[in-house]
N, C-alpha and C positions, 0 to 999 in steps of 0.2 A: 592429342593427349595433353599438350602443354596448356591449351586453352582451358580444358577442364579443371586443371589444377589452379590456374589463375583465377577461375570463377569461384572455386572453393575459398581461396584466400581472400577474395574481395568480400564474400559473404561473412567471413569471420570478423572483418573489421566494420561492417556495417551494423548499425543499431536497429534492431528489429523489435518493435513494441507488439507483442502479442498479448491480447487480453487474457487474464488468468481467471478461471472460475473458482471462486472461493465457496467453502461450505457456508450456507445461509446463517448458521448459528454463529460463525466467526464474524460475519458482516453485522449481525444484530448486536453482538458484544462490542464490536468497534463502534457502532452507533450509539450504544449506551455510554461508552467511555466519552465520546465526543459530547453527548448531551449533558453528562454530568459536569464536564469541564465548562461548557458554555453557561450552565445554571450557576456554578460556583464563581465563575469570572465573567459576569455580563458586561463589564467595561472593556474587556479585551476583544477587539474585533479582528485580530490576525487570523487568517484562514490557515489551518494546517494543511500539510501536504498529504497526511494520512495518519493511520494508526499502525504501529508495530505491536502485534499481538501474539501471545503464546497460544498455540493450537490446543494445548491440553488443559491449561488453567484459565484461559480467556482473560488473563490480566495483560494490559497493555499500556502504551504510552503514546501520546500525540507526537508527531514528528513535524516540526515547523521549518527546518532548513536542511539542506544537504541530502544526500542519498543515504538512506538508513543502512546501517550494518546490522544484520539480523543473526540471531543465534539459530542453530539447526532446527529447533522446534518452534521458531517464530515465523510469522508471515506478515506481509505488508498489505494493508487494506487502503487503497488510494481514497482520498476524499470524495472523488467523483462517484464511487460506489456507496460511500456513506450518505452523501447528500441525495442520492437518487430517490430515496423514500422519505427524506425529511421534508422536502418541499413539495 
């Protein structure tokens, strides 16, 4: 029994990256936000980490550094999902 509780404790401290399935319309909106940014700022080559986007209004912001802090109605679309259809 002690072993089981130790296992649960260890699992809480480990970082587990589970892919999140996002609504395709949210991914399209994030892609459009990135496309607009790259057209307006063609001289900037810094790659964003992703886009923080509102699930209801589809308004969002590019995230370049750090872990985003999201509001309850927001989700984060990583750049890997945005670029999967760009290239």
